[in-house]
PAPA-678249 format. One record per residue (C-alpha): residue number from 1; residue in one letter; x, y, z. Coordinates in Angstrom, 3 decimals, decimal comma, padded with zeros to 6 digits. Example, Ala and Ser with C-alpha at 12.3 -4.5 7.8 and 13.67 -1.06 7.14 Angstrom:
PAPA-678249
num: 1	residu: A	c1: 012,300	c2: -004,500	c3: 007,800
num: 2	residu: S	c1: 013,670	c2: -001,060	c3: 007,140
//
This chain:
PAPA-678249
num: 1	residu: M	c1: -100,599	c2: -023,235	c3: -064,343
num: 2	residu: D	c1: -099,392	c2: -027,414	c3: -064,497
num: 3	residu: P	c1: -095,521	c2: -027,549	c3: -064,668
num: 4	residu: F	c1: -095,857	c2: -030,582	c3: -066,693
num: 5	residu: D	c1: -097,013	c2: -028,365	c3: -069,526
num: 6	residu: P	c1: -094,304	c2: -027,875	c3: -072,001
num: 7	residu: S	c1: -095,193	c2: -023,968	c3: -071,919
num: 8	residu: F	c1: -094,613	c2: -023,581	c3: -068,020
num: 9	residu: A	c1: -091,121	c2: -022,997	c3: -067,895
num: 10	residu: E	c1: -091,365	c2: -020,276	c3: -070,553
num: 11	residu: T	c1: -094,250	c2: -018,909	c3: -069,272
num: 12	residu: M	c1: -092,633	c2: -018,560	c3: -065,861
num: 13	residu: R	c1: -089,768	c2: -017,029	c3: -067,300
num: 14	residu: M	c1: -091,709	c2: -014,324	c3: -069,269
num: 15	residu: R	c1: -093,551	c2: -013,475	c3: -066,033
num: 16	residu: L	c1: -090,322	c2: -012,906	c3: -064,046
num: 17	residu: L	c1: -089,066	c2: -010,634	c3: -066,857
num: 18	residu: A	c1: -092,265	c2: -008,896	c3: -066,936
num: 19	residu: Q	c1: -090,961	c2: -007,652	c3: -063,629
num: 20	residu: K	c1: -087,987	c2: -006,467	c3: -064,506
num: 21	residu: D	c1: -088,042	c2: -003,012	c3: -063,119
num: 22	residu: Q	c1: -088,118	c2: -004,866	c3: -059,156
num: 23	residu: L	c1: -085,219	c2: -007,641	c3: -060,293
num: 24	residu: D	c1: -082,781	c2: -004,738	c3: -061,232
num: 25	residu: D	c1: -083,901	c2: -002,629	c3: -058,002
num: 26	residu: P	c1: -080,749	c2: -002,647	c3: -055,673
num: 27	residu: W	c1: -083,810	c2: -002,008	c3: -052,775
num: 28	residu: C	c1: -085,616	c2: -004,872	c3: -053,636
num: 29	residu: L	c1: -084,338	c2: -007,924	c3: -051,787
num: 30	residu: G	c1: -086,973	c2: -010,636	c3: -053,199
num: 31	residu: F	c1: -090,550	c2: -011,826	c3: -054,013
num: 32	residu: F	c1: -093,583	c2: -012,569	c3: -052,159
num: 33	residu: V	c1: -094,604	c2: -015,760	c3: -053,485
num: 34	residu: D	c1: -097,405	c2: -017,125	c3: -050,887
num: 35	residu: N	c1: -098,115	c2: -017,208	c3: -047,368
num: 36	residu: E	c1: -099,328	c2: -020,112	c3: -045,014
num: 37	residu: I	c1: -098,444	c2: -022,614	c3: -047,608
num: 38	residu: K	c1: -100,292	c2: -025,896	c3: -046,947
num: 39	residu: W	c1: -097,477	c2: -028,059	c3: -047,238
num: 40	residu: G	c1: -099,549	c2: -031,708	c3: -047,237
num: 41	residu: D	c1: -097,096	c2: -034,771	c3: -047,199
num: 42	residu: T	c1: -094,265	c2: -036,603	c3: -049,054
num: 43	residu: K	c1: -097,513	c2: -037,896	c3: -051,534
num: 44	residu: S	c1: -100,014	c2: -034,812	c3: -051,779
num: 45	residu: L	c1: -098,974	c2: -033,649	c3: -055,011
num: 46	residu: A	c1: -099,355	c2: -037,220	c3: -056,621
num: 47	residu: S	c1: -102,803	c2: -037,743	c3: -054,972
num: 48	residu: F	c1: -104,079	c2: -035,260	c3: -056,148
num: 49	residu: T	c1: -102,653	c2: -035,681	c3: -059,840
num: 50	residu: I	c1: -103,889	c2: -039,295	c3: -059,727
num: 51	residu: K	c1: -107,397	c2: -038,205	c3: -058,956
num: 52	residu: A	c1: -107,119	c2: -035,041	c3: -062,070
num: 53	residu: P	c1: -108,858	c2: -035,161	c3: -065,207
num: 54	residu: T	c1: -107,681	c2: -036,845	c3: -067,862
num: 55	residu: T	c1: -106,428	c2: -034,068	c3: -069,720
num: 56	residu: Q	c1: -104,113	c2: -032,634	c3: -067,428
num: 57	residu: R	c1: -100,460	c2: -032,750	c3: -068,351
num: 58	residu: A	c1: -099,419	c2: -033,760	c3: -064,867
num: 59	residu: K	c1: -101,432	c2: -036,899	c3: -064,943
num: 60	residu: I	c1: -100,392	c2: -037,924	c3: -068,236
num: 61	residu: A	c1: -096,671	c2: -037,634	c3: -066,950
num: 62	residu: M	c1: -097,661	c2: -039,667	c3: -064,247
num: 63	residu: I	c1: -099,704	c2: -042,356	c3: -066,125
num: 64	residu: N	c1: -096,548	c2: -042,508	c3: -068,693
num: 65	residu: W	c1: -094,174	c2: -042,796	c3: -065,807
num: 66	residu: L	c1: -096,059	c2: -045,837	c3: -064,123
num: 67	residu: Q	c1: -096,470	c2: -047,273	c3: -067,743
num: 68	residu: K	c1: -092,610	c2: -047,276	c3: -067,693
num: 69	residu: K	c1: -092,230	c2: -048,723	c3: -064,594
num: 70	residu: Y	c1: -094,541	c2: -051,416	c3: -064,591
num: 71	residu: K	c1: -094,983	c2: -052,175	c3: -068,229
num: 72	residu: T	c1: -098,407	c2: -053,882	c3: -067,760
num: 73	residu: I	c1: -101,592	c2: -053,133	c3: -066,303
num: 74	residu: T	c1: -101,841	c2: -056,283	c3: -064,575
num: 75	residu: T	c1: -098,495	c2: -055,640	c3: -062,818
num: 76	residu: L	c1: -099,223	c2: -052,312	c3: -061,780
num: 77	residu: N	c1: -102,296	c2: -053,978	c3: -060,257
num: 78	residu: N	c1: -100,760	c2: -056,445	c3: -058,320
num: 79	residu: H	c1: -098,507	c2: -053,968	c3: -056,894
num: 80	residu: W	c1: -101,497	c2: -051,659	c3: -056,018
num: 81	residu: G	c1: -104,429	c2: -054,060	c3: -055,069
num: 82	residu: T	c1: -106,068	c2: -052,355	c3: -057,887
num: 83	residu: T	c1: -108,591	c2: -053,872	c3: -060,444
num: 84	residu: F	c1: -107,683	c2: -051,290	c3: -063,483
num: 85	residu: G	c1: -108,877	c2: -053,024	c3: -066,899
num: 86	residu: S	c1: -106,529	c2: -050,964	c3: -068,794
num: 87	residu: W	c1: -104,288	c2: -047,685	c3: -068,824
num: 88	residu: K	c1: -106,868	c2: -046,003	c3: -070,020
num: 89	residu: E	c1: -109,222	c2: -046,663	c3: -067,332
num: 90	residu: L	c1: -106,317	c2: -045,319	c3: -064,691
num: 91	residu: R	c1: -106,239	c2: -042,373	c3: -066,867
num: 92	residu: A	c1: -109,679	c2: -041,917	c3: -066,249
num: 93	residu: N	c1: -109,637	c2: -042,408	c3: -062,490
num: 94	residu: R	c1: -110,868	c2: -039,538	c3: -060,365
num: 95	residu: K	c1: -110,816	c2: -041,457	c3: -057,311
num: 96	residu: K	c1: -108,020	c2: -041,880	c3: -054,580
num: 97	residu: V	c1: -105,913	c2: -044,739	c3: -054,853
num: 98	residu: P	c1: -105,072	c2: -047,485	c3: -052,061
num: 99	residu: T	c1: -102,086	c2: -047,041	c3: -049,491
num: 100	residu: A	c1: -100,491	c2: -049,570	c3: -051,325
num: 101	residu: A	c1: -099,674	c2: -047,042	c3: -054,112
num: 102	residu: N	c1: -097,952	c2: -044,445	c3: -051,403
num: 103	residu: G	c1: -094,390	c2: -045,548	c3: -052,413
num: 104	residu: D	c1: -095,146	c2: -044,627	c3: -055,994
num: 105	residu: L	c1: -096,891	c2: -041,410	c3: -055,165
num: 106	residu: T	c1: -094,115	c2: -040,311	c3: -053,273
num: 107	residu: E	c1: -091,602	c2: -041,032	c3: -055,844
num: 108	residu: F	c1: -093,395	c2: -039,400	c3: -058,365
num: 109	residu: N	c1: -093,748	c2: -036,131	c3: -055,887
num: 110	residu: K	c1: -089,933	c2: -036,322	c3: -056,108
num: 111	residu: R	c1: -089,900	c2: -036,284	c3: -059,788
num: 112	residu: S	c1: -092,560	c2: -033,590	c3: -059,869
num: 113	residu: L	c1: -089,489	c2: -031,382	c3: -058,605
num: 114	residu: K	c1: -087,609	c2: -030,973	c3: -061,383
num: 115	residu: P	c1: -090,240	c2: -029,330	c3: -063,736
num: 116	residu: I	c1: -091,342	c2: -027,137	c3: -060,786
num: 117	residu: S	c1: -087,399	c2: -025,753	c3: -060,326
num: 118	residu: A	c1: -088,139	c2: -023,936	c3: -063,725
num: 119	residu: P	c1: -088,843	c2: -020,486	c3: -061,745
num: 120	residu: Y	c1: -086,260	c2: -020,731	c3: -059,381
num: 121	residu: N	c1: -084,195	c2: -021,305	c3: -061,874
num: 122	residu: A	c1: -084,970	c2: -018,508	c3: -064,220
num: 123	residu: F	c1: -084,965	c2: -016,540	c3: -060,676
num: 124	residu: S	c1: -081,470	c2: -017,637	c3: -059,798
num: 125	residu: K	c1: -080,142	c2: -016,834	c3: -063,111
num: 126	residu: R	c1: -081,779	c2: -013,040	c3: -063,456
num: 127	residu: S	c1: -081,265	c2: -012,278	c3: -060,162
num: 128	residu: P	c1: -078,393	c2: -014,359	c3: -057,976
num: 129	residu: L	c1: -078,584	c2: -011,986	c3: -054,863
num: 130	residu: K	c1: -082,078	c2: -012,449	c3: -054,414
num: 131	residu: S	c1: -081,849	c2: -015,697	c3: -055,112
num: 132	residu: S	c1: -079,672	c2: -016,421	c3: -052,416
num: 133	residu: I	c1: -081,792	c2: -014,383	c3: -050,164
num: 134	residu: L	c1: -084,370	c2: -016,877	c3: -050,921
num: 135	residu: D	c1: -082,218	c2: -019,935	c3: -050,417
num: 136	residu: V	c1: -081,956	c2: -018,268	c3: -046,628
num: 137	residu: V	c1: -085,496	c2: -017,826	c3: -046,473
num: 138	residu: L	c1: -086,176	c2: -021,401	c3: -047,509
num: 139	residu: R	c1: -083,675	c2: -023,136	c3: -045,533
num: 140	residu: V	c1: -082,889	c2: -021,148	c3: -042,604
num: 141	residu: L	c1: -086,041	c2: -018,792	c3: -041,583
num: 142	residu: M	c1: -088,710	c2: -021,383	c3: -042,654
num: 143	residu: P	c1: -087,812	c2: -023,857	c3: -040,353
num: 144	residu: M	c1: -087,215	c2: -021,587	c3: -037,635
num: 145	residu: F	c1: -090,927	c2: -020,080	c3: -037,835
num: 146	residu: S	c1: -092,548	c2: -023,133	c3: -039,001
num: 147	residu: P	c1: -093,722	c2: -025,294	c3: -036,176
num: 148	residu: S	c1: -093,045	c2: -028,426	c3: -038,365
num: 149	residu: P	c1: -091,788	c2: -028,028	c3: -041,758
num: 150	residu: P	c1: -092,153	c2: -031,464	c3: -043,564
num: 151	residu: V	c1: -088,827	c2: -032,817	c3: -044,219
num: 152	residu: I	c1: -090,024	c2: -033,386	c3: -047,786
num: 153	residu: V	c1: -090,047	c2: -029,674	c3: -048,433
num: 154	residu: M	c1: -086,608	c2: -028,781	c3: -046,776
num: 155	residu: S	c1: -085,144	c2: -032,240	c3: -048,397
num: 156	residu: S	c1: -086,668	c2: -030,962	c3: -051,740
num: 157	residu: A	c1: -085,249	c2: -027,507	c3: -051,442
num: 158	residu: T	c1: -081,949	c2: -028,781	c3: -051,499
num: 159	residu: I	c1: -082,666	c2: -029,373	c3: -055,462
num: 160	residu: F	c1: -083,449	c2: -025,567	c3: -055,876
num: 161	residu: T	c1: -080,549	c2: -024,334	c3: -053,147
num: 162	residu: G	c1: -077,611	c2: -026,450	c3: -053,299
num: 163	residu: M	c1: -077,789	c2: -026,205	c3: -049,512
num: 164	residu: I	c1: -077,986	c2: -029,397	c3: -047,225
num: 165	residu: F	c1: -080,885	c2: -030,017	c3: -044,812
num: 166	residu: S	c1: -080,412	c2: -032,435	c3: -041,937
num: 167	residu: G	c1: -083,210	c2: -033,459	c3: -040,371
num: 168	residu: S	c1: -085,136	c2: -031,959	c3: -037,536
num: 169	residu: S	c1: -081,849	c2: -030,402	c3: -036,248
num: 170	residu: Y	c1: -081,904	c2: -027,833	c3: -038,890
num: 171	residu: L	c1: -078,633	c2: -028,095	c3: -039,161
num: 172	residu: L	c1: -077,440	c2: -026,274	c3: -042,666
num: 173	residu: E	c1: -074,444	c2: -026,379	c3: -044,699
num: 174	residu: L	c1: -074,323	c2: -023,166	c3: -046,572
num: 175	residu: T	c1: -072,847	c2: -024,282	c3: -049,849
num: 176	residu: S	c1: -075,049	c2: -021,968	c3: -051,932
num: 177	residu: L	c1: -073,783	c2: -018,678	c3: -050,352
num: 178	residu: L	c1: -069,999	c2: -019,226	c3: -049,522
//
């Protein structure tokens, strides 16, 4: 599901509520989401988004954001070193963009976290103890067992958990658990 789709947050909330029995089970400490996640880097999500079909909601959001930022396609072209003839042409693009776009790709990755936080927020409201356990997994256990957790993932988890991550030292300020 595309987190930029207007129905994303509600769909995720409904999927969570469909697990009501497990949410209310005092023996259930949390939910398995995925295994061996391939994190990518600080621009991976945006790199895939810019090459997505024109109808994908994330790509539409990205192009709209770029239009607001650059105002004209010429300004974007000057910044990226590209030759798109129009915003429509950029929207139709299915190829990798030059490295000059990396700053914008990284920024869009960060912006993408807000809609993605919907499932965590729904989970946290419905089951605060289980979300606190998830906080520990995200912030303590993952860095211990992952040889090189990307800083973007760890720092982004702050948005969801309220915990502070300090570089590669894995020092945590457990603000969300106090």
